[in-house]
N, CA, C and O atoms as a MOPAC input file, in Angstrom:
PM7 MOZYME 1SCF
protein

 N      1.91700 1   -11.97300 1   -24.90200 1
 C      0.95100 1   -11.73800 1   -25.96000 1
 C      1.06700 1   -12.84000 1   -27.00200 1
 O      2.14200 1   -13.40000 1   -27.21600 1
 N     -0.03600 1   -13.13800 1   -27.63800 1
 C     -0.02500 1   -14.10800 1   -28.72500 1
 C     -0.71100 1   -13.47500 1   -29.92700 1
 O     -1.55600 1   -12.59100 1   -29.78300 1
 N     -0.34100 1   -13.93500 1   -31.09900 1
 C     -0.89900 1   -13.36000 1   -32.31900 1
 C     -1.83400 1   -14.35800 1   -32.98500 1
 O     -1.47900 1   -15.52200 1   -33.17300 1
 N     -3.02200 1   -13.90200 1   -33.34000 1
 C     -3.99400 1   -14.71400 1   -34.07300 1
 C     -3.57400 1   -14.69700 1   -35.53400 1
 O     -3.56200 1   -13.63600 1   -36.15900 1
 N     -3.23000 1   -15.85400 1   -36.08800 1
 C     -2.70600 1   -15.91900 1   -37.44900 1
 C     -3.74500 1   -15.51200 1   -38.49200 1
 O     -3.37200 1   -15.05000 1   -39.57000 1
 N     -5.04200 1   -15.67200 1   -38.19900 1
 C     -6.07100 1   -15.33600 1   -39.18200 1
 C     -6.31500 1   -13.83800 1   -39.27700 1
 O     -6.65700 1   -13.33300 1   -40.34700 1
 N     -6.14500 1   -13.12600 1   -38.17500 1
 C     -6.40800 1   -11.68600 1   -38.20200 1
 C     -5.14700 1   -10.85000 1   -38.08400 1
 O     -5.15000 1    -9.66600 1   -38.42100 1
 N     -4.06600 1   -11.46100 1   -37.60500 1
 C     -2.83800 1   -10.70300 1   -37.39300 1
 C     -2.87200 1    -9.85900 1   -36.13400 1
 O     -1.93200 1    -9.11200 1   -35.86100 1
 N     -3.96100 1    -9.97300 1   -35.35300 1
 C     -4.08000 1    -9.19500 1   -34.11700 1
 C     -3.32900 1    -9.88000 1   -32.99800 1
 O     -3.31500 1   -11.10700 1   -32.90000 1
 N     -2.71500 1    -9.09300 1   -32.17000 1
 C     -2.05000 1    -9.60500 1   -30.98200 1
 C     -3.02100 1    -9.51900 1   -29.81700 1
 O     -3.61900 1    -8.47100 1   -29.57300 1
 N     -3.17600 1   -10.62200 1   -29.09900 1
 C     -4.09100 1   -10.65900 1   -27.95600 1
 C     -3.42700 1   -10.04300 1   -26.73500 1
 O     -2.22200 1   -10.19000 1   -26.53400 1
 N     -4.20900 1    -9.36100 1   -25.93100 1
 C     -3.70900 1    -8.78400 1   -24.68700 1
 C     -3.53300 1    -9.88800 1   -23.65800 1
 O     -4.34300 1   -10.81200 1   -23.57800 1
 N     -2.49800 1    -9.78800 1   -22.89300 1
 C     -2.26400 1   -10.72200 1   -21.80200 1
 C     -2.56500 1   -10.00600 1   -20.49800 1
 O     -2.01700 1    -8.93700 1   -20.23300 1
 N     -3.42700 1   -10.58300 1   -19.68800 1
 C     -3.75400 1    -9.97800 1   -18.40500 1
 C     -2.70100 1   -10.37500 1   -17.38800 1
 O     -2.46600 1   -11.56000 1   -17.15200 1
 N     -2.07700 1    -9.39100 1   -16.79800 1
 C     -1.06100 1    -9.64000 1   -15.78700 1
 C     -1.59600 1    -9.23000 1   -14.43100 1
 O     -2.12100 1    -8.12800 1   -14.26900 1
 N     -1.46800 1   -10.09400 1   -13.48200 1
 C     -1.84600 1    -9.78200 1   -12.10700 1
 C     -0.68900 1   -10.20800 1   -11.22900 1
 O     -0.30000 1   -11.37500 1   -11.20600 1
 N     -0.15200 1    -9.25400 1   -10.51500 1
 C      0.95600 1    -9.58100 1    -9.63200 1
 C      0.90500 1    -8.67400 1    -8.42100 1
 O      0.50400 1    -7.51400 1    -8.52300 1
 N      1.31000 1    -9.19600 1    -7.27600 1
 C      1.34000 1    -8.34600 1    -6.08600 1
 C      2.52100 1    -7.39200 1    -6.16900 1
 O      3.62500 1    -7.79200 1    -6.53900 1
 N      2.29300 1    -6.15200 1    -5.83000 1
 C      3.38600 1    -5.17900 1    -5.81300 1
 C      4.30000 1    -5.48600 1    -4.63400 1
 O      3.82100 1    -5.75500 1    -3.53200 1
 N      5.60900 1    -5.44800 1    -4.85600 1
 C      6.52000 1    -5.65300 1    -3.72300 1
 C      6.22800 1    -4.63300 1    -2.62300 1
 O      5.94900 1    -3.46900 1    -2.91000 1
 N      6.29100 1    -5.06000 1    -1.39600 1
 C      5.98000 1    -4.18800 1    -0.25900 1
 C      6.78000 1    -2.90200 1    -0.32300 1
 O      7.99700 1    -2.92400 1    -0.50500 1
 N      6.10200 1    -1.80100 1    -0.17400 1
 C      6.68200 1    -0.46600 1    -0.11400 1
 C      7.37800 1    -0.04400 1    -1.40800 1
 O      8.21900 1     0.85400 1    -1.38100 1
 N      7.04600 1    -0.67300 1    -2.54000 1
 C      7.65200 1    -0.28100 1    -3.80800 1
 C      6.87000 1     0.82400 1    -4.49800 1
 O      7.42000 1     1.56500 1    -5.31200 1
 N      5.60100 1     0.93300 1    -4.17800 1
 C      4.75400 1     1.90700 1    -4.84400 1
 C      3.92900 1     2.66600 1    -3.81800 1
 O      3.64000 1     2.15900 1    -2.73400 1
 N      3.55500 1     3.88800 1    -4.17700 1
 C      2.58000 1     4.63300 1    -3.39100 1
 C      1.25700 1     4.42000 1    -4.11400 1
 O      1.10400 1     4.82400 1    -5.26600 1
 N      0.31500 1     3.79400 1    -3.44800 1
 C     -0.95100 1     3.46800 1    -4.09300 1
 C     -1.74000 1     4.72800 1    -4.41100 1
 O     -1.83100 1     5.64200 1    -3.59100 1
 N     -2.30700 1     4.76700 1    -5.60500 1
 C     -3.16400 1     5.87600 1    -5.99500 1
 C     -4.51400 1     5.72600 1    -5.30700 1
 O     -5.00800 1     4.61300 1    -5.12300 1
 N     -5.09800 1     6.83800 1    -4.93500 1
 C     -6.36700 1     6.79000 1    -4.20900 1
 C     -7.51900 1     7.39800 1    -4.99400 1
 O     -8.64000 1     7.47700 1    -4.49200 1
 N     -7.25300 1     7.82600 1    -6.21800 1
 C     -8.29300 1     8.46900 1    -7.01000 1
 C     -9.27000 1     7.47500 1    -7.61800 1
 O     -9.25300 1     6.28600 1    -7.30000 1
 N    -10.11100 1     7.98000 1    -8.48600 1
 C    -11.13300 1     7.17700 1    -9.14600 1
 C    -10.49600 1     6.16400 1   -10.09900 1
 O     -9.39500 1     6.39100 1   -10.60300 1
 N    -11.18800 1     5.04600 1   -10.34600 1
 C    -10.68500 1     4.08600 1   -11.33000 1
 C    -10.73700 1     4.68500 1   -12.73600 1
 O    -11.64300 1     5.45200 1   -13.06200 1
 N     -9.76700 1     4.33000 1   -13.55200 1
 C     -9.70000 1     4.77100 1   -14.94500 1
 C     -9.55600 1     3.52800 1   -15.80400 1
 O     -8.62300 1     2.74900 1   -15.61400 1
 N    -10.46600 1     3.33100 1   -16.74600 1
 C    -10.40400 1     2.17500 1   -17.62700 1
 C     -9.70000 1     2.56500 1   -18.92000 1
 O     -9.96100 1     3.62500 1   -19.48800 1
 N     -8.80100 1     1.69300 1   -19.37600 1
 C     -8.06600 1     1.90600 1   -20.61800 1
 C     -8.53100 1     0.86700 1   -21.63500 1
 O     -8.51100 1    -0.33300 1   -21.36300 1
 N     -8.94900 1     1.33800 1   -22.80400 1
 C     -9.49200 1     0.45800 1   -23.83100 1
 C     -8.59700 1     0.43000 1   -25.05700 1
 O     -7.95200 1     1.42400 1   -25.39000 1
 N     -8.56300 1    -0.72300 1   -25.72900 1
 C     -7.88500 1    -0.85100 1   -27.01800 1
 C     -8.72000 1    -0.06300 1   -28.02300 1
 O     -9.88500 1    -0.39900 1   -28.23600 1
 N     -8.16300 1     0.97500 1   -28.64800 1
 C     -8.97000 1     1.79400 1   -29.55600 1
 C     -9.41400 1     1.04700 1   -30.81500 1
 O    -10.39800 1     1.43700 1   -31.44400 1
 N     -8.71100 1    -0.00900 1   -31.18800 1
 C     -9.07700 1    -0.75000 1   -32.39300 1
 C    -10.27200 1    -1.66700 1   -32.17300 1
 O    -11.05800 1    -1.90200 1   -33.09100 1
 N    -10.40700 1    -2.18900 1   -30.94800 1
 C    -11.45100 1    -3.19400 1   -30.70300 1
 C    -12.44600 1    -2.79800 1   -29.62600 1
 O    -13.51500 1    -3.39700 1   -29.51200 1
 N    -12.10000 1    -1.80000 1   -28.84100 1
 C    -12.94800 1    -1.42800 1   -27.71900 1
 C    -12.78000 1    -2.33200 1   -26.51800 1
 O    -13.47600 1    -2.16700 1   -25.51600 1
 N    -11.85500 1    -3.29700 1   -26.60300 1
 C    -11.61000 1    -4.24900 1   -25.51500 1
 C    -10.97100 1    -3.54300 1   -24.32200 1
 O    -10.05000 1    -2.74200 1   -24.48400 1
 N    -11.46900 1    -3.84800 1   -23.12300 1
 C    -10.88000 1    -3.30900 1   -21.90300 1
 C     -9.50000 1    -3.92800 1   -21.71600 1
 O     -9.36100 1    -5.15100 1   -21.68400 1
 N     -8.48700 1    -3.08400 1   -21.59400 1
 C     -7.10700 1    -3.55100 1   -21.46500 1
 C     -6.64800 1    -3.49300 1   -20.01800 1
 O     -5.97900 1    -4.40900 1   -19.54000 1
 N     -7.00300 1    -2.42600 1   -19.32100 1
 C     -6.52400 1    -2.26500 1   -17.94600 1
 C     -7.44300 1    -1.33000 1   -17.18400 1
 O     -8.11000 1    -0.47400 1   -17.76500 1
 N     -7.46300 1    -1.50700 1   -15.88900 1
 C     -8.12500 1    -0.56900 1   -14.99200 1
 C     -7.09400 1    -0.14800 1   -13.96000 1
 O     -6.51700 1    -0.98400 1   -13.26400 1
 N     -6.86700 1     1.15000 1   -13.86800 1
 C     -5.88500 1     1.70100 1   -12.93400 1
 C     -6.54700 1     2.81100 1   -12.12900 1
 O     -7.63800 1     3.26700 1   -12.47100 1
 N     -5.90300 1     3.23300 1   -11.09100 1
 C     -6.41700 1     4.35200 1   -10.29500 1
 C     -5.70600 1     5.63300 1   -10.71300 1
 O     -4.51000 1     5.62700 1   -11.00500 1
 N     -6.45100 1     6.71900 1   -10.73900 1
 C     -5.89100 1     8.02900 1   -11.04100 1
 C     -5.20900 1     8.55100 1    -9.78100 1
 O     -5.77000 1     8.47000 1    -8.68800 1
 N     -4.01100 1     9.08200 1    -9.93000 1
 C     -3.29100 1     9.63900 1    -8.77900 1
 C     -3.79800 1    11.03700 1    -8.46400 1
 O     -4.07800 1    11.83000 1    -9.36400 1
 N     -3.91200 1    11.32500 1    -7.17900 1
 C     -4.27900 1    12.66800 1    -6.73500 1
 C     -2.99600 1    13.46400 1    -6.49100 1
 O     -1.89700 1    12.91100 1    -6.53200 1
 N     -3.14100 1    14.74200 1    -6.24100 1
 C     -1.99000 1    15.58300 1    -5.91100 1
 C     -1.27300 1    15.04200 1    -4.68300 1
 O     -0.04300 1    15.04900 1    -4.61600 1
 N     -2.04200 1    14.57800 1    -3.72100 1
 C     -1.45300 1    14.02100 1    -2.49700 1
 C     -0.68500 1    12.73200 1    -2.79100 1
 O      0.37000 1    12.49400 1    -2.20300 1
 N     -1.20900 1    11.89600 1    -3.69900 1
 C     -0.51400 1    10.66300 1    -4.08400 1
 C      0.84800 1    10.98300 1    -4.69900 1
 O      1.85200 1    10.34800 1    -4.37900 1
 N      0.86400 1    11.97400 1    -5.58100 1
 C      2.11700 1    12.35600 1    -6.24300 1
 C      3.10000 1    12.91600 1    -5.22700 1
 O      4.28500 1    12.58500 1    -5.26400 1
 N      2.62200 1    13.75900 1    -4.32200 1
 C      3.49800 1    14.32700 1    -3.29200 1
 C      4.10100 1    13.21800 1    -2.42800 1
 O      5.28300 1    13.27000 1    -2.08800 1
 N      3.29500 1    12.21600 1    -2.07200 1
 C      3.79900 1    11.09800 1    -1.26700 1
 C      4.82900 1    10.29100 1    -2.04700 1
 O      5.84300 1     9.88000 1    -1.48400 1
 N      4.58500 1    10.05800 1    -3.33400 1
 C      5.53400 1     9.30600 1    -4.15800 1
 C      6.86300 1    10.04200 1    -4.27000 1
 O      7.92500 1     9.42800 1    -4.17200 1
 N      6.80700 1    11.35300 1    -4.47500 1
 C      8.03200 1    12.15400 1    -4.56700 1
 C      8.77900 1    12.11900 1    -3.23900 1
 O     10.00100 1    11.96900 1    -3.21400 1
 N      8.05300 1    12.25700 1    -2.14500 1
 C      8.67100 1    12.22400 1    -0.81700 1
 C      9.37400 1    10.88400 1    -0.57100 1
 O     10.51300 1    10.85200 1    -0.10500 1
 N      8.69200 1     9.78700 1    -0.88500 1
 C      9.28400 1     8.46300 1    -0.67600 1
 C     10.46700 1     8.22600 1    -1.61700 1
 O     11.47600 1     7.64200 1    -1.22100 1
 N     10.33800 1     8.67600 1    -2.84700 1
 C     11.44100 1     8.52800 1    -3.79800 1
 C     12.66500 1     9.31100 1    -3.37300 1
 O     13.79000 1     8.81900 1    -3.46700 1
 N     12.44800 1    10.52500 1    -2.90600 1
 C     13.56800 1    11.35200 1    -2.44700 1
 C     14.24900 1    10.71700 1    -1.23600 1
 O     15.47600 1    10.70300 1    -1.14700 1
 N     13.45600 1    10.19700 1    -0.31300 1
 C     14.01900 1     9.55200 1     0.87700 1
 C     14.85900 1     8.33600 1     0.48100 1
 O     15.93400 1     8.11800 1     1.03900 1
 N     14.37500 1     7.54500 1    -0.47900 1
 C     15.13500 1     6.37800 1    -0.94300 1
 C     16.43400 1     6.81700 1    -1.60500 1
 O     17.47600 1     6.19400 1    -1.40300 1
 N     16.37700 1     7.88000 1    -2.39100 1
 C     17.57900 1     8.40200 1    -3.05500 1
 C     18.59500 1     8.87700 1    -2.02300 1
 O     19.78700 1     8.59200 1    -2.13500 1
 N     18.11600 1     9.60000 1    -1.02300 1
 C     19.01200 1    10.14500 1    -0.00100 1
 C     19.67000 1     9.04900 1     0.84000 1
 O     20.78200 1     9.23600 1     1.33400 1
 N     18.99400 1     7.90600 1     1.00800 1
 C     19.58700 1     6.79600 1     1.76300 1
 C     20.77000 1     6.18100 1     1.02700 1
 O     21.63500 1     5.56000 1     1.64500 1
 N     20.80900 1     6.35100 1    -0.27900 1
 C     21.94100 1     5.84700 1    -1.05500 1
 C     21.88100 1     4.35100 1    -1.29000 1
 O     20.81300 1     3.74100 1    -1.33500 1
 N     23.06900 1     3.78200 1    -1.43800 1
 C     23.13800 1     2.36000 1    -1.72300 1
 C     22.87800 1     2.03800 1    -3.18300 1
 O     22.48600 1     0.92000 1    -3.51700 1
 N     23.09700 1     3.01900 1    -4.05900 1
 C     22.76400 1     2.82600 1    -5.46600 1
 C     23.91800 1     2.28400 1    -6.29500 1
 O     23.70700 1     1.79800 1    -7.40600 1
 N     25.11500 1     2.36000 1    -5.77700 1
 C     26.26000 1     1.90500 1    -6.57200 1
 C     26.25700 1     0.38400 1    -6.67800 1
 O     26.06000 1    -0.32100 1    -5.68800 1
 N     26.47700 1    -0.10100 1    -7.87800 1
 C     26.61100 1    -1.54100 1    -8.10200 1
 C     27.46500 1    -1.74100 1    -9.34400 1
 O     27.52200 1    -0.87700 1   -10.22000 1
 N     28.12500 1    -2.88400 1    -9.40900 1
 C     28.94100 1    -3.14600 1   -10.59200 1
 C     28.09400 1    -3.87800 1   -11.63500 1
 O     26.95200 1    -4.25000 1   -11.36800 1
 N     28.65400 1    -4.07700 1   -12.80100 1
 C     27.92500 1    -4.71500 1   -13.89600 1
 C     27.41500 1    -6.10100 1   -13.55700 1
 O     26.31400 1    -6.47600 1   -13.96100 1
 N     28.21100 1    -6.87100 1   -12.81100 1
 C     27.79300 1    -8.22800 1   -12.44100 1
 C     26.56100 1    -8.19300 1   -11.53800 1
 O     25.65800 1    -9.01500 1   -11.68900 1
 N     26.52100 1    -7.25000 1   -10.60500 1
 C     25.35100 1    -7.13200 1    -9.72100 1
 C     24.10900 1    -6.75500 1   -10.52000 1
 O     23.03700 1    -7.32400 1   -10.31500 1
 N     24.25400 1    -5.80100 1   -11.42500 1
 C     23.10900 1    -5.39100 1   -12.24700 1
 C     22.61700 1    -6.55000 1   -13.11300 1
 O     21.41100 1    -6.74100 1   -13.27000 1
 N     23.54600 1    -7.32100 1   -13.67400 1
 C     23.16300 1    -8.46600 1   -14.50900 1
 C     22.38000 1    -9.49700 1   -13.70000 1
 O     21.40800 1   -10.06300 1   -14.20000 1
 N     22.79100 1    -9.74600 1   -12.45600 1
 C     22.06800 1   -10.70700 1   -11.61500 1
 C     20.64100 1   -10.23300 1   -11.35500 1
 O     19.70300 1   -11.03100 1   -11.36000 1
 N     20.48400 1    -8.94000 1   -11.13000 1
 C     19.14500 1    -8.39600 1   -10.87700 1
 C     18.28600 1    -8.48800 1   -12.13700 1
 O     17.11800 1    -8.87000 1   -12.07100 1
 N     18.86500 1    -8.13800 1   -13.27500 1
 C     18.09600 1    -8.10700 1   -14.51600 1
 C     17.84600 1    -9.48700 1   -15.11400 1
 O     16.77100 1    -9.74600 1   -15.65500 1
 N     18.82000 1   -10.35800 1   -15.01900 1
 C     18.74200 1   -11.62600 1   -15.74800 1
 C     18.75000 1   -12.86600 1   -14.86600 1
 O     18.72900 1   -13.98900 1   -15.37100 1
 N     18.78000 1   -12.67000 1   -13.54800 1
 C     18.68700 1   -13.80200 1   -12.62100 1
 C     19.94100 1   -14.47700 1   -12.33600 1
 O     19.96300 1   -15.43900 1   -11.56800 1

């Protein structure tokens, strides 16, 4: 984000990135637009999750949890977070 010095407003930054494979359960519902209430500017468009989407996400999350492999030491976490 950047700030306009004349108005003090912070500009929205549009981020577009591919989701890592199998990291998310894609929502299949209708598109939902999110607007900045101060300016009316479109900030994001996302999909609404259905009951089935949520059930699939919970199922996949539980399966990942049950597989384990979550233990890591501080050095490993730092490498993931800070490169």
